[in-house]
C-alpha positions, 0 to 999 in steps of 0.5 A: 501499500502507498500511503499520500499525506502532505500532514505529517501526523495523521500519515503517521496516524493512519500508518501505524492503524492499516500496519496494526490491521496486516497492511505493508505500508509506504509513505509520501508527503507529497504528490511529487513524491508519490509520482517519482518512486518506484511503485510495488507491483501489487499495492493500493494506492491511498491519497489525499486529494489537497497536498501542496504542490502536486493534489493527490488527483493530478499525481495521480492522472500522471502514474494512470498516463503511464500505465499505472492500474492500481487501485486508487483511492482519494481522501478529501474533505469535501468531495463536489461532485466535479470532484468525484467525476473527475476522480472516476475520469481518474478511476478511483473512489473518493471517501471522504474524511473523518475516515471514521473506525474503519472506514479506511481499512474496508475500503482498501479491502474492496477496492484489493478483492479480485474481480 
């Protein structure tokens, strides 16, 4: 799993929670880092939409143009209809904050499920 968020405290908290749930987590703090790192062959991308610099959707669009087909979840505090439409075009699921309970873990398992 690749987790991207520029809020370092949230990034660390999410990483800790996901690792407890059994996920191996690679983290990035920027969209620029995401598009530069070697990605695992099998993973899920969990990307915050509002990143400083290259936003999460722009980073995902860049990866898609380069042929990266990993499942993706875009997390955001406010998802407008336009954002939902752009995310669908990028083949990403939109998950709205706050991420209460096991909503993120459940969503990750769903996008990673075969079929």
